[in-house]
C-alpha positions, 0 to 999 in steps of 0.5 A: 661254075664254082670251085671250092676247097674241101680239104677233108671230104669226110668233114667239109665244114664250111667249104671255101670258094677258090674261084669261079668260071662263067659258063653258058647255061645252068651247070648240070653235070661235071666230070673231072679227069686229070687237069680238065673238068668237062661240064654239061649244061642242058640243052646240049651245051658243054665246056672244057675247063683246065683246072690244073691250077684251082686258083686260076681255072681256064676255060679251054672251049665251049660247044654244042652237043648234037641236038639228039644228045643231052649234055650229061649223056655227052659227058658219059661218052667223053669219059668212056673214050678217055678211059680207053 
């Protein structure tokens, strides 16, 4: 997972890479809520990354979703629970 500085989203110019975090699989979905990025990588992998300091992101946990769920669906369910 790469983290970029896009100070002006309306005119991103050339985004500057701040940092990267090594994760399993190919990242397909990322949802950020507060200081955490929830990352989905099929088939069925997910990670939680603390992004409170964008220059030093920290991998908090990695795991598997149940076999019947894809990572993207799992992320939507997590965000639904957080929003409650």
